[in-house]
C-alpha positions as CSV (number, residue, x, y, z in Angstrom):
1,M,7.9,15.1,6.7
2,V,10.7,12.5,7.4
3,D,14.0,13.0,5.5
4,K,16.2,10.3,4.0
5,E,18.6,10.2,6.9
6,E,15.7,9.6,9.4
7,K,14.5,6.8,7.1
8,L,17.9,5.2,6.9
9,Q,18.2,5.4,10.7
10,V,14.9,3.4,11.0
11,L,16.3,1.0,8.5
12,S,19.4,0.5,10.7
13,K,17.2,-0.1,13.8
14,I,15.2,-2.7,11.8
15,A,18.4,-4.3,10.6
16,S,19.9,-4.5,14.1
17,I,17.0,-6.7,15.3
18,C,16.5,-8.7,12.1
19,N,20.2,-9.6,11.9
20,Q,20.3,-10.5,15.6
21,E,17.2,-12.7,15.1
22,K,18.7,-14.3,12.0
23,I,15.7,-13.4,9.8
24,T,16.2,-13.9,6.1
25,W,15.3,-10.5,4.6
26,A,16.4,-8.0,2.0
27,I,15.6,-4.5,0.8
28,G,13.7,-4.2,-2.5
29,A,11.7,-1.6,-4.6
30,S,12.5,2.1,-4.5
31,L,14.9,1.9,-1.5
32,L,16.9,-0.7,-3.4
33,L,17.1,1.6,-6.4
34,Y,18.1,4.5,-4.1
35,L,20.8,2.5,-2.4
36,K,22.2,1.3,-5.7
37,G,22.3,4.8,-7.2
38,Y,19.5,4.5,-9.7
39,V,17.3,7.2,-8.1
40,D,17.9,10.2,-5.8
41,D,15.1,9.6,-3.3
42,F,12.7,6.9,-2.0
43,H,9.3,7.1,-0.3
44,D,9.4,4.2,2.1
45,I,11.2,1.1,3.2
46,D,10.3,-2.1,1.3
47,I,11.4,-5.3,3.0
48,M,11.3,-8.6,1.4
49,V,11.3,-11.6,3.7
50,T,11.1,-15.3,3.2
51,E,7.7,-16.9,3.7
52,T,9.2,-18.9,6.6
53,D,10.3,-15.8,8.4
54,A,7.3,-13.6,7.6
55,I,5.5,-14.0,11.0
56,K,8.8,-13.4,12.9
57,M,9.4,-10.2,10.8
58,K,5.9,-9.0,11.3
59,N,6.3,-9.4,15.1
60,V,9.6,-7.5,15.0
61,L,8.1,-4.6,13.0
62,E,5.0,-4.5,15.1
63,S,7.1,-4.2,18.3
64,M,8.8,-1.2,16.7
65,G,5.8,0.7,15.4
66,Y,2.2,0.2,14.5
67,L,0.5,-1.9,11.8
68,L,-1.8,-0.1,9.3
69,P,-5.0,-1.6,8.0
70,Q,-4.6,-3.9,4.9
71,S,-4.7,-1.9,1.7
72,Y,-3.1,-3.7,-1.2
73,D,-4.8,-4.7,-4.4
74,T,-5.5,-8.4,-4.3
75,R,-6.3,-8.3,-8.1
76,K,-2.6,-7.5,-8.8
77,Y,-0.9,-9.3,-6.0
78,G,-1.2,-12.7,-4.4
79,T,1.3,-11.9,-1.6
80,K,0.6,-14.1,1.4
81,C,1.9,-11.7,4.1
82,F,1.8,-8.0,3.1
83,C,1.9,-5.6,6.0
84,E,2.3,-1.9,6.2
85,F,3.8,-0.3,9.3
86,V,4.7,3.2,10.6
87,I,7.9,3.2,12.6
88,D,9.2,6.5,14.0
89,G,7.1,8.3,11.3
90,V,8.5,6.1,8.4
91,D,6.3,3.9,6.2
92,V,7.7,0.4,6.2
93,D,6.2,-2.3,3.9
94,M,6.9,-6.0,4.5
95,M,6.3,-8.6,1.9
96,G,6.5,-12.3,2.7
97,A,5.8,-14.8,0.0
98,F,5.5,-11.9,-2.5
99,S,3.7,-12.7,-5.7
100,I,2.4,-10.8,-8.7
101,I,-0.7,-11.6,-10.7
102,K,-0.5,-10.7,-14.4
103,D,-2.9,-11.9,-17.1
104,G,-4.3,-14.5,-14.8
105,T,-1.0,-16.0,-14.0
106,L,0.5,-16.0,-10.5
107,Y,4.3,-15.3,-10.5
108,D,6.1,-16.5,-7.3
109,C,8.5,-13.8,-6.2
110,D,9.2,-15.1,-2.7
111,L,12.6,-14.1,-1.4
112,K,15.2,-16.8,-1.6
113,K,18.5,-16.5,0.3
114,S,20.4,-16.9,-3.0
115,E,18.7,-13.7,-4.3
116,I,20.5,-11.5,-1.7
117,V,23.2,-10.3,-3.9
118,E,25.0,-7.8,-1.8
119,Y,25.2,-6.1,1.6
120,I,25.8,-2.5,2.4
121,R,26.4,-0.8,5.7
122,A,24.0,1.8,7.2
123,Y,24.8,3.2,10.7
124,D,27.0,0.2,11.5
125,Q,24.3,-2.4,10.4
126,M,24.6,-4.7,7.5
127,I,21.7,-4.3,5.1
128,P,21.0,-7.1,2.6
129,L,20.0,-6.1,-0.9
130,H,17.7,-7.9,-3.2
131,S,18.6,-8.3,-6.9
132,V,18.0,-5.3,-9.2
133,A,17.7,-7.8,-12.0
134,L,14.7,-9.4,-10.3
135,W,13.2,-6.0,-9.4
136,R,13.4,-5.1,-13.1
137,R,11.4,-8.2,-13.8
138,Y,8.9,-7.5,-11.0
139,Y,8.4,-3.9,-12.2
140,A,7.7,-5.2,-15.7
141,L,5.2,-7.7,-14.4
142,M,3.5,-4.9,-12.4
143,G,3.3,-2.6,-15.4
144,R,5.6,-0.1,-13.8
145,D,7.3,0.9,-17.0
146,E,8.9,4.1,-15.6
147,K,10.8,1.9,-13.1
148,V,11.9,-0.5,-15.8
149,E,13.1,2.6,-17.9
150,I,15.1,4.0,-14.9
151,I,16.9,0.7,-14.4
152,D,17.6,0.3,-18.2
153,R,18.7,3.9,-18.5
154,K,21.4,3.5,-15.8
155,G,23.0,0.8,-17.9
156,F,21.4,-2.3,-16.5
157,K,20.9,-5.1,-19.0
158,K,18.5,-7.9,-18.5
């Protein structure tokens, strides 16, 4: 079992290469909520990347670990480049051109540079953070009501 510190060290290694390669990326999902103080733990590292940098990011992550077989639900997501990796024992999900399908409608959730709202430091690396407001919307579209409630309970307003 990998602990939080080990996961954050892997995040720092990823950040080092991605920042050097000038890839437009940001942390989303449960790690974002953890880093912003909404939750006390996180399962994996969820990386959002622009569609234009998706292949570059995939190559970086593949050079650091190994790619798992495709396993996401295509009935709920229309993401063009979704990849799952294991790097130093840590699960890392990468989403390029992320999109959610709800009630037959495709919602474009691709990362835009303007949606990187903040940077934090982890092991001397700058980590870009995606918008919690957008993740509240994404969680609502995905039917992840428990995540919406966590965000709302901590005082976030739409």
